[in-house]
C-alpha positions as a Markdown table, in Angstrom:
| # | Residue | x | y | z |
|---|---|---|---|---|
| 1 | Unk | 27.4 | 7.0 | 35.7 |
| 2 | Unk | 26.4 | 5.3 | 32.5 |
| 3 | Unk | 28.6 | 5.2 | 29.4 |
| 4 | Unk | 27.7 | 5.9 | 25.6 |
| 5 | Unk | 29.0 | 2.7 | 25.0 |
| 6 | Unk | 27.1 | 1.3 | 27.3 |
| 7 | Unk | 24.3 | 3.0 | 27.0 |
| 8 | Unk | 24.4 | 2.2 | 23.3 |
| 9 | Unk | 24.6 | -1.3 | 24.2 |
| 10 | Unk | 21.3 | -1.6 | 26.4 |
| 11 | Unk | 19.5 | 0.8 | 23.8 |
| 12 | Unk | 20.3 | -1.9 | 21.0 |
| 13 | Unk | 19.2 | -5.0 | 23.0 |
| 14 | Unk | 16.2 | -3.1 | 24.9 |
| 15 | Unk | 15.1 | -2.7 | 21.1 |
| 16 | Unk | 15.9 | -6.1 | 19.7 |
| 17 | Unk | 13.7 | -7.7 | 22.6 |
| 18 | Unk | 10.7 | -5.0 | 22.2 |
| 19 | Unk | 11.0 | -6.1 | 18.2 |
| 20 | Unk | 10.7 | -9.6 | 18.6 |
| 21 | Unk | 8.3 | -9.2 | 21.7 |
| 22 | Unk | 6.1 | -7.5 | 19.1 |
| 23 | Unk | 6.2 | -10.0 | 16.0 |
| 24 | Unk | 6.1 | -12.8 | 18.1 |
| 25 | Unk | 2.8 | -11.7 | 20.0 |
| 26 | Unk | 2.0 | -11.0 | 16.0 |
| 27 | Unk | 2.5 | -14.1 | 15.0 |
| 28 | Unk | 1.0 | -16.0 | 18.0 |
| 29 | Unk | -2.4 | -14.4 | 17.0 |
| 30 | Unk | -1.8 | -15.1 | 13.7 |
| 31 | Unk | -1.7 | -18.6 | 14.2 |
| 32 | Unk | -4.2 | -19.2 | 17.0 |
| 33 | Unk | -7.0 | -17.2 | 14.5 |
| 34 | Unk | -6.0 | -19.1 | 11.8 |
| 35 | Unk | -6.1 | -22.5 | 13.8 |
| 36 | Unk | -9.8 | -21.4 | 15.1 |
| 37 | Unk | -10.6 | -20.4 | 11.8 |
| 38 | Unk | -9.7 | -23.7 | 10.7 |
| 39 | Unk | -11.4 | -25.6 | 13.8 |
| 40 | Unk | -14.6 | -23.3 | 13.2 |
| 41 | Unk | -14.7 | -24.1 | 9.7 |
| 42 | Unk | -14.8 | -27.9 | 10.0 |
| 43 | Unk | -17.2 | -28.1 | 12.8 |
| 44 | Unk | -19.7 | -26.1 | 10.2 |
| 45 | Unk | -18.6 | -28.4 | 7.0 |
| 46 | Unk | -19.5 | -31.3 | 9.5 |
| 47 | Unk | -22.6 | -29.5 | 10.5 |
| 48 | Unk | -24.1 | -28.7 | 6.7 |
| 49 | Unk | -23.1 | -31.7 | 5.7 |
| 50 | Unk | -25.4 | -33.7 | 8.3 |
| 51 | Unk | -28.3 | -31.1 | 7.6 |
| 52 | Unk | -27.8 | -32.0 | 3.9 |
| 53 | Unk | -28.8 | -35.4 | 4.7 |
| 54 | Unk | -31.3 | -34.8 | 7.6 |
| 55 | Unk | -33.2 | -32.2 | 4.7 |
| 56 | Unk | -32.9 | -33.3 | 1.5 |
| 57 | Unk | -35.3 | -30.7 | 0.0 |
| 58 | Unk | -32.7 | -28.4 | 1.1 |
| 59 | Unk | -29.6 | -30.3 | -0.6 |
| 60 | Unk | -28.5 | -28.3 | -3.3 |
| 61 | Unk | -28.0 | -25.1 | -0.8 |
| 62 | Unk | -26.5 | -27.5 | 1.9 |
| 63 | Unk | -23.9 | -28.9 | -1.1 |
| 64 | Unk | -23.3 | -25.3 | -2.9 |
| 65 | Unk | -22.7 | -23.6 | 0.9 |
| 66 | Unk | -20.7 | -26.7 | 1.9 |
| 67 | Unk | -18.4 | -26.1 | -1.4 |
| 68 | Unk | -18.0 | -23.0 | -0.4 |
| 69 | Unk | -17.2 | -23.6 | 2.7 |
| 70 | Unk | -14.3 | -26.1 | 1.8 |
| 71 | Unk | -12.8 | -23.7 | -0.5 |
| 72 | Unk | -12.8 | -20.8 | 2.4 |
| 73 | Unk | -11.2 | -23.8 | 4.8 |
| 74 | Unk | -8.2 | -24.8 | 2.0 |
| 75 | Unk | -7.6 | -21.2 | 2.0 |
| 76 | Unk | -7.2 | -20.6 | 5.1 |
| 77 | Unk | -5.3 | -24.2 | 5.6 |
| 78 | Unk | -3.0 | -23.2 | 2.7 |
| 79 | Unk | -2.0 | -19.5 | 4.1 |
| 80 | Unk | -1.5 | -21.0 | 7.4 |
| 81 | Unk | 0.8 | -23.1 | 5.5 |
| 82 | Unk | 2.5 | -20.5 | 3.7 |
| 83 | Unk | 3.0 | -18.0 | 6.6 |
| 84 | Unk | 4.2 | -20.1 | 9.2 |
| 85 | Unk | 3.3 | -18.0 | 12.3 |
| 86 | Unk | 3.4 | -21.0 | 14.6 |
| 87 | Unk | 7.3 | -21.7 | 13.5 |
| 88 | Unk | 8.0 | -17.7 | 13.4 |
| 89 | Unk | 6.1 | -17.5 | 16.9 |
| 90 | Unk | 8.4 | -20.3 | 18.4 |
| 91 | Unk | 11.5 | -18.6 | 16.7 |
| 92 | Unk | 10.9 | -15.2 | 17.9 |
| 93 | Unk | 10.0 | -16.1 | 21.2 |
| 94 | Unk | 13.2 | -18.4 | 21.4 |
| 95 | Unk | 15.6 | -14.9 | 20.5 |
| 96 | Unk | 13.2 | -13.0 | 22.6 |
| 97 | Unk | 14.1 | -15.1 | 26.0 |
| 98 | Unk | 17.6 | -15.6 | 24.8 |
| 99 | Unk | 17.7 | -11.2 | 24.4 |
| 100 | Unk | 16.8 | -11.1 | 27.5 |
| 101 | Unk | 19.2 | -13.2 | 29.0 |
| 102 | Unk | 21.7 | -11.6 | 27.7 |
| 103 | Unk | 20.1 | -8.0 | 28.8 |
| 104 | Unk | 20.2 | -9.6 | 32.1 |
| 105 | Unk | 23.8 | -10.5 | 32.1 |
| 106 | Unk | 24.9 | -7.2 | 31.1 |
| 107 | Unk | 23.2 | -5.4 | 34.0 |
| 108 | Unk | 24.6 | -7.8 | 36.5 |
| 109 | Unk | 27.7 | -8.0 | 34.8 |
| 110 | Unk | 27.8 | -3.7 | 34.7 |
| 111 | Unk | 27.8 | -3.9 | 38.6 |
| 112 | Unk | 30.3 | -6.4 | 39.6 |
| 113 | Unk | 34.0 | -5.1 | 39.5 |
| 114 | Unk | 34.5 | -6.6 | 35.7 |
| 115 | Unk | 36.5 | -3.8 | 33.1 |
| 116 | Unk | 33.2 | -2.5 | 31.5 |
| 117 | Unk | 34.8 | -2.4 | 28.3 |
| 118 | Unk | 35.3 | -6.2 | 28.2 |
| 119 | Unk | 31.8 | -6.6 | 29.1 |
| 120 | Unk | 30.5 | -4.2 | 26.6 |
| 121 | Unk | 32.3 | -5.8 | 24.4 |
| 122 | Unk | 31.5 | -9.7 | 24.8 |
| 123 | Unk | 27.6 | -8.7 | 25.5 |
| 124 | Unk | 28.0 | -7.1 | 21.9 |
| 125 | Unk | 29.4 | -9.7 | 20.2 |
| 126 | Unk | 27.3 | -12.2 | 21.8 |
| 127 | Unk | 24.3 | -9.8 | 20.3 |
| 128 | Unk | 25.4 | -9.6 | 17.3 |
| 129 | Unk | 25.4 | -13.3 | 17.0 |
| 130 | Unk | 22.4 | -14.0 | 18.6 |
| 131 | Unk | 20.7 | -12.1 | 15.6 |
| 132 | Unk | 23.7 | -13.1 | 13.0 |
| 133 | Unk | 21.9 | -17.0 | 13.7 |
| 134 | Unk | 18.4 | -16.6 | 14.3 |
| 135 | Unk | 18.3 | -15.0 | 10.8 |
| 136 | Unk | 20.6 | -17.6 | 9.3 |
| 137 | Unk | 18.5 | -20.3 | 11.0 |
| 138 | Unk | 15.3 | -18.9 | 9.7 |
| 139 | Unk | 16.6 | -18.8 | 6.4 |
| 140 | Unk | 18.2 | -21.8 | 6.1 |
| 141 | Unk | 14.8 | -23.4 | 7.3 |
| 142 | Unk | 12.7 | -21.6 | 4.7 |
| 143 | Unk | 14.9 | -22.4 | 2.1 |
| 144 | Unk | 15.4 | -26.0 | 3.3 |
| 145 | Unk | 11.6 | -26.2 | 3.3 |
| 146 | Unk | 11.7 | -24.9 | -0.6 |
| 147 | Unk | 14.2 | -27.3 | -1.6 |
| 148 | Unk | 12.1 | -29.8 | -0.8 |
| 149 | Unk | 8.9 | -29.4 | -2.1 |
| 150 | Unk | 10.7 | -28.6 | -5.9 |
| 151 | Unk | 13.1 | -31.1 | -5.6 |
| 152 | Unk | 11.7 | -34.4 | -7.1 |
| 153 | Unk | 11.1 | -37.1 | -4.6 |
| 154 | Unk | 13.1 | -40.4 | -5.2 |
| 155 | Unk | 10.8 | -42.3 | -2.8 |
| 156 | Unk | 9.3 | -45.0 | -5.1 |
């Protein structure tokens, strides 16, 4: 029979695994969509540039379209850089795997002859550490990146 503590720790790990998997899938899809969008826009810009040279009588129309698509491509690239979907995806997927390993270890250790209270305390402490380190790593990375962008360069 499972204790309330065992159920609580197991449920907490399961909730976090579900959250990190959902978020990493969302950020993977966003990253890929933005990346494929950039590839498509770049290809379209190249094609339109060639067509503007081949059909000079329509060059004004092609150039206006090139200008609009160039602006959209710039927006997509900027949005991708601001959202950092690729970095979030990798970060969340790493935490997802750490939590999955922790869940597997919990299940294994509870089946062994160890003292369940000690196992639950250890696993819960490690869960807290994983989540705390995750938040600190991501927040620290954002803060350092913003500091680098806002501080004047000393390279001359």
